[in-house]
C-alpha beads as a LAMMPS data file, in Angstrom:
LAMMPS data file: protein, C-alpha beads

305 atoms
304 bonds

1 atom types
1 bond types

-500.0 500.0 xlo xhi
-500.0 500.0 ylo yhi
-500.0 500.0 zlo zhi

Masses

1 110.0

Atoms # bond

1 1 1 -135.881 -123.361 -377.964
2 1 1 -132.536 -122.515 -379.521
3 1 1 -129.348 -122.792 -377.498
4 1 1 -125.801 -121.896 -378.452
5 1 1 -124.104 -123.821 -381.225
6 1 1 -121.595 -125.304 -378.760
7 1 1 -123.938 -126.369 -375.974
8 1 1 -123.676 -130.019 -374.961
9 1 1 -127.168 -131.004 -376.131
10 1 1 -130.022 -129.543 -378.123
11 1 1 -133.088 -128.272 -376.263
12 1 1 -136.654 -127.972 -377.491
13 1 1 -139.463 -126.377 -375.497
14 1 1 -142.593 -128.569 -375.542
15 1 1 -144.448 -126.810 -372.710
16 1 1 -143.874 -123.646 -370.673
17 1 1 -142.307 -125.689 -367.895
18 1 1 -140.752 -128.561 -369.860
19 1 1 -137.973 -128.917 -372.428
20 1 1 -136.603 -132.035 -374.069
21 1 1 -132.857 -132.435 -374.463
22 1 1 -131.411 -134.404 -377.372
23 1 1 -127.898 -135.733 -377.935
24 1 1 -126.093 -138.541 -379.768
25 1 1 -122.637 -140.067 -379.490
26 1 1 -120.908 -143.275 -380.565
27 1 1 -117.352 -144.434 -381.194
28 1 1 -115.027 -147.368 -381.823
29 1 1 -113.916 -149.652 -378.949
30 1 1 -111.651 -148.097 -376.332
31 1 1 -111.146 -151.352 -374.392
32 1 1 -110.945 -155.023 -375.362
33 1 1 -113.784 -156.335 -373.183
34 1 1 -117.083 -156.062 -375.093
35 1 1 -119.338 -155.580 -372.057
36 1 1 -117.067 -152.857 -370.668
37 1 1 -116.968 -151.121 -374.046
38 1 1 -120.767 -151.019 -374.032
39 1 1 -120.766 -149.511 -370.554
40 1 1 -118.228 -146.834 -371.454
41 1 1 -119.961 -145.868 -374.704
42 1 1 -123.331 -145.590 -372.983
43 1 1 -121.975 -143.563 -370.059
44 1 1 -120.275 -141.228 -372.519
45 1 1 -123.463 -140.678 -374.536
46 1 1 -125.595 -140.084 -371.438
47 1 1 -123.130 -137.518 -370.136
48 1 1 -124.364 -134.611 -372.294
49 1 1 -127.805 -134.827 -370.694
50 1 1 -126.303 -134.625 -367.214
51 1 1 -124.085 -131.718 -368.296
52 1 1 -127.222 -129.775 -369.252
53 1 1 -128.916 -130.433 -365.908
54 1 1 -131.370 -132.892 -367.427
55 1 1 -132.651 -136.371 -366.660
56 1 1 -132.226 -139.109 -369.307
57 1 1 -135.590 -140.566 -370.316
58 1 1 -135.236 -142.698 -373.460
59 1 1 -132.384 -144.021 -375.576
60 1 1 -131.848 -145.661 -378.966
61 1 1 -128.875 -147.907 -379.682
62 1 1 -126.559 -147.014 -382.570
63 1 1 -124.557 -150.035 -383.727
64 1 1 -122.055 -150.715 -386.496
65 1 1 -120.911 -154.340 -386.397
66 1 1 -120.085 -157.380 -388.504
67 1 1 -121.167 -160.572 -386.680
68 1 1 -119.311 -162.710 -389.207
69 1 1 -116.033 -161.137 -388.112
70 1 1 -116.583 -160.768 -384.380
71 1 1 -119.425 -163.118 -383.486
72 1 1 -122.932 -162.470 -382.250
73 1 1 -121.867 -163.155 -378.656
74 1 1 -119.573 -160.132 -378.809
75 1 1 -122.399 -157.942 -380.074
76 1 1 -124.698 -159.243 -377.351
77 1 1 -122.082 -158.361 -374.716
78 1 1 -121.687 -154.809 -376.067
79 1 1 -125.437 -154.268 -376.004
80 1 1 -125.692 -155.758 -372.513
81 1 1 -123.023 -153.353 -371.258
82 1 1 -124.877 -150.413 -372.746
83 1 1 -128.168 -151.552 -371.253
84 1 1 -126.526 -151.873 -367.835
85 1 1 -125.723 -148.150 -367.828
86 1 1 -129.054 -147.170 -369.359
87 1 1 -130.838 -148.936 -366.509
88 1 1 -128.535 -147.321 -363.961
89 1 1 -129.460 -143.917 -365.388
90 1 1 -133.174 -144.666 -365.053
91 1 1 -133.774 -144.241 -368.781
92 1 1 -135.623 -146.696 -371.020
93 1 1 -134.207 -148.402 -374.115
94 1 1 -136.743 -148.079 -376.945
95 1 1 -134.819 -149.748 -379.768
96 1 1 -132.101 -148.725 -382.180
97 1 1 -130.488 -149.251 -385.552
98 1 1 -127.691 -151.517 -386.757
99 1 1 -125.540 -151.433 -389.894
100 1 1 -122.967 -153.991 -391.004
101 1 1 -119.469 -152.564 -390.655
102 1 1 -116.024 -154.115 -390.377
103 1 1 -115.053 -151.516 -387.758
104 1 1 -117.282 -151.911 -384.652
105 1 1 -118.944 -148.807 -383.275
106 1 1 -121.492 -148.341 -380.513
107 1 1 -123.288 -145.500 -378.797
108 1 1 -126.653 -143.991 -378.015
109 1 1 -129.093 -141.350 -379.101
110 1 1 -130.453 -139.969 -375.832
111 1 1 -133.540 -137.925 -375.044
112 1 1 -133.789 -136.214 -371.675
113 1 1 -135.972 -133.646 -369.988
114 1 1 -135.357 -130.519 -367.935
115 1 1 -137.191 -127.478 -366.686
116 1 1 -136.287 -124.592 -369.032
117 1 1 -135.179 -122.380 -366.142
118 1 1 -132.936 -125.137 -364.771
119 1 1 -130.980 -125.996 -367.925
120 1 1 -127.239 -125.599 -367.410
121 1 1 -125.179 -124.017 -370.139
122 1 1 -121.551 -123.136 -370.751
123 1 1 -121.972 -119.388 -370.986
124 1 1 -122.818 -118.371 -367.421
125 1 1 -119.515 -118.571 -365.529
126 1 1 -119.035 -115.486 -363.352
127 1 1 -115.935 -113.857 -361.828
128 1 1 -115.347 -115.308 -358.388
129 1 1 -116.900 -118.684 -359.178
130 1 1 -115.196 -121.812 -357.903
131 1 1 -114.154 -124.190 -360.664
132 1 1 -114.545 -127.942 -360.093
133 1 1 -113.715 -131.099 -362.038
134 1 1 -115.459 -134.331 -361.045
135 1 1 -113.292 -137.010 -362.750
136 1 1 -109.549 -137.383 -363.355
137 1 1 -107.999 -136.661 -366.740
138 1 1 -105.594 -138.890 -368.657
139 1 1 -107.912 -141.470 -370.189
140 1 1 -106.693 -140.639 -373.696
141 1 1 -103.079 -141.653 -373.109
142 1 1 -104.168 -144.653 -371.024
143 1 1 -106.597 -145.893 -373.687
144 1 1 -103.775 -145.624 -376.247
145 1 1 -101.555 -147.696 -373.954
146 1 1 -104.324 -150.275 -373.536
147 1 1 -104.715 -150.527 -377.309
148 1 1 -100.943 -150.851 -377.683
149 1 1 -101.065 -153.760 -375.251
150 1 1 -98.668 -152.162 -372.786
151 1 1 -100.557 -150.505 -369.950
152 1 1 -99.996 -150.739 -366.228
153 1 1 -102.963 -152.590 -364.633
154 1 1 -103.534 -149.874 -362.036
155 1 1 -103.689 -147.166 -364.699
156 1 1 -106.061 -149.237 -366.841
157 1 1 -108.333 -150.032 -363.906
158 1 1 -108.497 -146.387 -362.773
159 1 1 -109.331 -145.118 -366.271
160 1 1 -111.887 -147.835 -367.037
161 1 1 -113.680 -147.362 -363.715
162 1 1 -113.927 -143.618 -364.358
163 1 1 -115.102 -144.024 -367.951
164 1 1 -117.878 -146.389 -366.851
165 1 1 -119.050 -144.018 -364.116
166 1 1 -122.169 -142.007 -364.927
167 1 1 -122.108 -138.265 -364.301
168 1 1 -125.455 -138.706 -362.576
169 1 1 -124.073 -138.345 -359.025
170 1 1 -122.110 -135.258 -359.993
171 1 1 -125.170 -133.642 -361.595
172 1 1 -127.345 -134.555 -358.608
173 1 1 -124.830 -132.915 -356.262
174 1 1 -124.742 -129.728 -358.354
175 1 1 -128.531 -129.612 -358.401
176 1 1 -128.864 -130.268 -354.668
177 1 1 -126.321 -127.524 -353.938
178 1 1 -128.553 -125.004 -355.707
179 1 1 -127.289 -125.281 -359.252
180 1 1 -124.285 -123.867 -361.073
181 1 1 -123.582 -120.832 -363.202
182 1 1 -121.995 -122.941 -365.959
183 1 1 -121.429 -126.653 -366.605
184 1 1 -119.946 -128.758 -369.386
185 1 1 -118.569 -132.273 -369.617
186 1 1 -114.923 -132.913 -370.462
187 1 1 -114.495 -135.216 -373.445
188 1 1 -112.583 -135.227 -376.733
189 1 1 -111.329 -131.640 -376.702
190 1 1 -109.567 -132.198 -373.378
191 1 1 -109.825 -130.171 -370.185
192 1 1 -108.279 -127.072 -371.754
193 1 1 -110.475 -127.285 -374.849
194 1 1 -113.702 -127.479 -372.879
195 1 1 -112.521 -124.883 -370.364
196 1 1 -111.727 -122.564 -373.264
197 1 1 -115.265 -122.962 -374.614
198 1 1 -116.723 -122.067 -371.216
199 1 1 -114.444 -119.057 -370.864
200 1 1 -115.095 -117.754 -374.389
201 1 1 -118.851 -118.099 -374.150
202 1 1 -118.974 -116.612 -370.665
203 1 1 -116.631 -113.711 -371.446
204 1 1 -114.323 -114.543 -368.541
205 1 1 -110.896 -115.975 -367.772
206 1 1 -110.568 -119.359 -366.094
207 1 1 -107.549 -119.820 -363.846
208 1 1 -106.556 -123.483 -363.449
209 1 1 -103.932 -124.896 -361.096
210 1 1 -102.313 -128.025 -362.509
211 1 1 -101.396 -129.352 -359.060
212 1 1 -105.120 -129.424 -358.165
213 1 1 -106.292 -131.248 -361.303
214 1 1 -107.074 -134.943 -360.640
215 1 1 -104.994 -137.232 -362.864
216 1 1 -105.211 -140.992 -363.365
217 1 1 -102.186 -142.901 -362.033
218 1 1 -99.519 -143.447 -364.642
219 1 1 -100.906 -140.891 -367.094
220 1 1 -98.093 -138.358 -366.791
221 1 1 -95.519 -141.154 -367.136
222 1 1 -97.134 -142.204 -370.423
223 1 1 -96.939 -138.632 -371.693
224 1 1 -93.276 -138.439 -370.689
225 1 1 -92.730 -141.619 -372.741
226 1 1 -94.264 -139.756 -375.716
227 1 1 -97.210 -142.159 -375.898
228 1 1 -99.663 -139.398 -376.697
229 1 1 -102.626 -139.663 -379.114
230 1 1 -102.431 -137.291 -382.070
231 1 1 -105.783 -135.820 -381.050
232 1 1 -104.308 -134.615 -377.764
233 1 1 -101.510 -132.831 -379.598
234 1 1 -104.059 -131.246 -381.921
235 1 1 -106.065 -130.095 -378.888
236 1 1 -103.048 -128.313 -377.428
237 1 1 -102.219 -126.623 -380.717
238 1 1 -105.817 -125.431 -381.025
239 1 1 -106.030 -123.761 -377.584
240 1 1 -102.467 -122.467 -377.174
241 1 1 -103.104 -118.912 -378.339
242 1 1 -105.855 -118.511 -375.725
243 1 1 -103.797 -119.863 -372.812
244 1 1 -101.245 -118.139 -370.598
245 1 1 -99.113 -121.021 -369.293
246 1 1 -96.980 -120.670 -366.198
247 1 1 -93.248 -120.761 -366.893
248 1 1 -92.818 -123.843 -364.709
249 1 1 -95.477 -125.860 -366.550
250 1 1 -93.751 -128.552 -368.620
251 1 1 -94.772 -129.648 -372.112
252 1 1 -95.848 -133.009 -370.653
253 1 1 -98.193 -131.246 -368.236
254 1 1 -99.598 -129.084 -371.036
255 1 1 -100.245 -132.157 -373.170
256 1 1 -101.944 -133.951 -370.290
257 1 1 -104.256 -130.982 -369.751
258 1 1 -105.137 -131.260 -373.456
259 1 1 -105.582 -135.040 -373.382
260 1 1 -108.521 -136.269 -375.450
261 1 1 -110.768 -137.650 -372.707
262 1 1 -113.367 -140.399 -373.108
263 1 1 -116.427 -140.206 -370.827
264 1 1 -114.877 -137.547 -368.602
265 1 1 -116.297 -135.649 -365.671
266 1 1 -118.202 -132.400 -365.336
267 1 1 -116.453 -129.036 -365.329
268 1 1 -118.522 -126.888 -362.980
269 1 1 -118.426 -123.160 -362.232
270 1 1 -120.510 -122.333 -359.176
271 1 1 -120.940 -119.674 -356.512
272 1 1 -118.131 -120.153 -353.968
273 1 1 -120.707 -119.934 -351.175
274 1 1 -122.165 -123.190 -352.496
275 1 1 -118.794 -124.907 -352.888
276 1 1 -118.688 -126.492 -349.441
277 1 1 -122.208 -127.847 -349.773
278 1 1 -121.435 -129.225 -353.227
279 1 1 -118.339 -130.997 -351.933
280 1 1 -120.220 -132.505 -348.994
281 1 1 -123.069 -133.706 -351.195
282 1 1 -120.743 -135.188 -353.797
283 1 1 -118.224 -136.811 -351.482
284 1 1 -120.203 -140.003 -350.858
285 1 1 -120.308 -140.858 -354.580
286 1 1 -117.166 -139.243 -355.982
287 1 1 -114.323 -136.873 -355.197
288 1 1 -114.795 -133.540 -356.948
289 1 1 -111.656 -131.414 -357.004
290 1 1 -111.555 -127.654 -356.982
291 1 1 -109.117 -126.917 -359.784
292 1 1 -109.306 -123.151 -360.038
293 1 1 -111.278 -119.933 -360.069
294 1 1 -113.172 -117.810 -362.563
295 1 1 -111.667 -114.341 -363.088
296 1 1 -112.745 -111.233 -364.930
297 1 1 -111.663 -111.334 -368.554
298 1 1 -107.959 -110.653 -368.923
299 1 1 -105.468 -110.856 -371.774
300 1 1 -106.155 -114.594 -372.224
301 1 1 -109.211 -116.732 -371.640
302 1 1 -107.221 -119.369 -369.741
303 1 1 -104.463 -119.047 -367.172
304 1 1 -102.773 -122.305 -366.223
305 1 1 -100.210 -122.319 -363.425

Bonds

1 1 1 2
2 1 2 3
3 1 3 4
4 1 4 5
5 1 5 6
6 1 6 7
7 1 7 8
8 1 8 9
9 1 9 10
10 1 10 11
11 1 11 12
12 1 12 13
13 1 13 14
14 1 14 15
15 1 15 16
16 1 16 17
17 1 17 18
18 1 18 19
19 1 19 20
20 1 20 21
21 1 21 22
22 1 22 23
23 1 23 24
24 1 24 25
25 1 25 26
26 1 26 27
27 1 27 28
28 1 28 29
29 1 29 30
30 1 30 31
31 1 31 32
32 1 32 33
33 1 33 34
34 1 34 35
35 1 35 36
36 1 36 37
37 1 37 38
38 1 38 39
39 1 39 40
40 1 40 41
41 1 41 42
42 1 42 43
43 1 43 44
44 1 44 45
45 1 45 46
46 1 46 47
47 1 47 48
48 1 48 49
49 1 49 50
50 1 50 51
51 1 51 52
52 1 52 53
53 1 53 54
54 1 54 55
55 1 55 56
56 1 56 57
57 1 57 58
58 1 58 59
59 1 59 60
60 1 60 61
61 1 61 62
62 1 62 63
63 1 63 64
64 1 64 65
65 1 65 66
66 1 66 67
67 1 67 68
68 1 68 69
69 1 69 70
70 1 70 71
71 1 71 72
72 1 72 73
73 1 73 74
74 1 74 75
75 1 75 76
76 1 76 77
77 1 77 78
78 1 78 79
79 1 79 80
80 1 80 81
81 1 81 82
82 1 82 83
83 1 83 84
84 1 84 85
85 1 85 86
86 1 86 87
87 1 87 88
88 1 88 89
89 1 89 90
90 1 90 91
91 1 91 92
92 1 92 93
93 1 93 94
94 1 94 95
95 1 95 96
96 1 96 97
97 1 97 98
98 1 98 99
99 1 99 100
100 1 100 101
101 1 101 102
102 1 102 103
103 1 103 104
104 1 104 105
105 1 105 106
106 1 106 107
107 1 107 108
108 1 108 109
109 1 109 110
110 1 110 111
111 1 111 112
112 1 112 113
113 1 113 114
114 1 114 115
115 1 115 116
116 1 116 117
117 1 117 118
118 1 118 119
119 1 119 120
120 1 120 121
121 1 121 122
122 1 122 123
123 1 123 124
124 1 124 125
125 1 125 126
126 1 126 127
127 1 127 128
128 1 128 129
129 1 129 130
130 1 130 131
131 1 131 132
132 1 132 133
133 1 133 134
134 1 134 135
135 1 135 136
136 1 136 137
137 1 137 138
138 1 138 139
139 1 139 140
140 1 140 141
141 1 141 142
142 1 142 143
143 1 143 144
144 1 144 145
145 1 145 146
146 1 146 147
147 1 147 148
148 1 148 149
149 1 149 150
150 1 150 151
151 1 151 152
152 1 152 153
153 1 153 154
154 1 154 155
155 1 155 156
156 1 156 157
157 1 157 158
158 1 158 159
159 1 159 160
160 1 160 161
161 1 161 162
162 1 162 163
163 1 163 164
164 1 164 165
165 1 165 166
166 1 166 167
167 1 167 168
168 1 168 169
169 1 169 170
170 1 170 171
171 1 171 172
172 1 172 173
173 1 173 174
174 1 174 175
175 1 175 176
176 1 176 177
177 1 177 178
178 1 178 179
179 1 179 180
180 1 180 181
181 1 181 182
182 1 182 183
183 1 183 184
184 1 184 185
185 1 185 186
186 1 186 187
187 1 187 188
188 1 188 189
189 1 189 190
190 1 190 191
191 1 191 192
192 1 192 193
193 1 193 194
194 1 194 195
195 1 195 196
196 1 196 197
197 1 197 198
198 1 198 199
199 1 199 200
200 1 200 201
201 1 201 202
202 1 202 203
203 1 203 204
204 1 204 205
205 1 205 206
206 1 206 207
207 1 207 208
208 1 208 209
209 1 209 210
210 1 210 211
211 1 211 212
212 1 212 213
213 1 213 214
214 1 214 215
215 1 215 216
216 1 216 217
217 1 217 218
218 1 218 219
219 1 219 220
220 1 220 221
221 1 221 222
222 1 222 223
223 1 223 224
224 1 224 225
225 1 225 226
226 1 226 227
227 1 227 228
228 1 228 229
229 1 229 230
230 1 230 231
231 1 231 232
232 1 232 233
233 1 233 234
234 1 234 235
235 1 235 236
236 1 236 237
237 1 237 238
238 1 238 239
239 1 239 240
240 1 240 241
241 1 241 242
242 1 242 243
243 1 243 244
244 1 244 245
245 1 245 246
246 1 246 247
247 1 247 248
248 1 248 249
249 1 249 250
250 1 250 251
251 1 251 252
252 1 252 253
253 1 253 254
254 1 254 255
255 1 255 256
256 1 256 257
257 1 257 258
258 1 258 259
259 1 259 260
260 1 260 261
261 1 261 262
262 1 262 263
263 1 263 264
264 1 264 265
265 1 265 266
266 1 266 267
267 1 267 268
268 1 268 269
269 1 269 270
270 1 270 271
271 1 271 272
272 1 272 273
273 1 273 274
274 1 274 275
275 1 275 276
276 1 276 277
277 1 277 278
278 1 278 279
279 1 279 280
280 1 280 281
281 1 281 282
282 1 282 283
283 1 283 284
284 1 284 285
285 1 285 286
286 1 286 287
287 1 287 288
288 1 288 289
289 1 289 290
290 1 290 291
291 1 291 292
292 1 292 293
293 1 293 294
294 1 294 295
295 1 295 296
296 1 296 297
297 1 297 298
298 1 298 299
299 1 299 300
300 1 300 301
301 1 301 302
302 1 302 303
303 1 303 304
304 1 304 305
C-alpha cells in the first residue's frame, strides 16, 4: 500500500481490512532532565501513528549514548521515560539498538495498525472544513531558551508538559467525532510548514487567524528578543512564497508561526458539522483551538491574518 511521499508514516496492507503503519524518529536532548527527555522523544515518535489514525502496537528503542561520559544511570532514566510513554500509549516495547556516541540521541521505531479505509492523510482537506490545532506552538524558541539556561519557569513548564503529552486523546476525539478529511502533526517544519503541505496536497487554501492559534506563555517575548532557532527562520523562508500574510502581522508573529516545534499537536481539517462534537469530546483531555478555515484554492495556499 503506497501513500504519498510526504505522509506522516508508511502504510503496508497485510490483509483486506488491516494495514500496518511504520515510522521512526529520534533526536538530541531538548531538556536537561533525562527521564523527561525520554518521555518527550517517545511522545514525538508515537505522534506520526496517531496523525495517521492508527494505534501504536510495538516499538523499538533507538539509542546513541556514551555511558563513560554521562553515566549508566542517565541512560536508564532516558529509557525509563520512553517506556513510561510507550506504556501510556498501550504499545509494547520489543527491544532496540544502541550505539556509542558522544552526542546522546534517543527515539523510537514505531509500528501501528489501522483499517485501510480509516487511515488519515494530508491530502483530503475540503473547502468549508474547520481547521483545528490541538497543542500550542512555541516549543522551539522555549527549548532554545532552556538550553541557553535562561527560560522563564512558566514557559518551560508549559512547553515540557505539552511535549510530553501524547496525541492519543486528540486522535481518539477525531475518531469518535466521525473522522477528519485531513490530519497531520505539527513538528519541525512549524505550523505554517505543515499547513502548507496539507494545502498543497489537498489543492486548497488554508486560512489561519493568528489570534486564534494557541501559543505557549512567553514564546512571543522570546521571539521579540531575537532568541529564535535558525531552523525556525529557515522554515519561514521556505514557506513565504506560498503565504499571503496580513499587513498587520508582525515579523515576530510570522516567525512564531514558523517555529520548529518538538512533539506538537495535530492539525485537523474536518467537516464543520462535526466541529462541535469534536470540541466536546476533546475538552476533557485537552483544549483544541479552531484556528481557521479551509477555502477553495486561491492565489496562495496559505492566508494568515
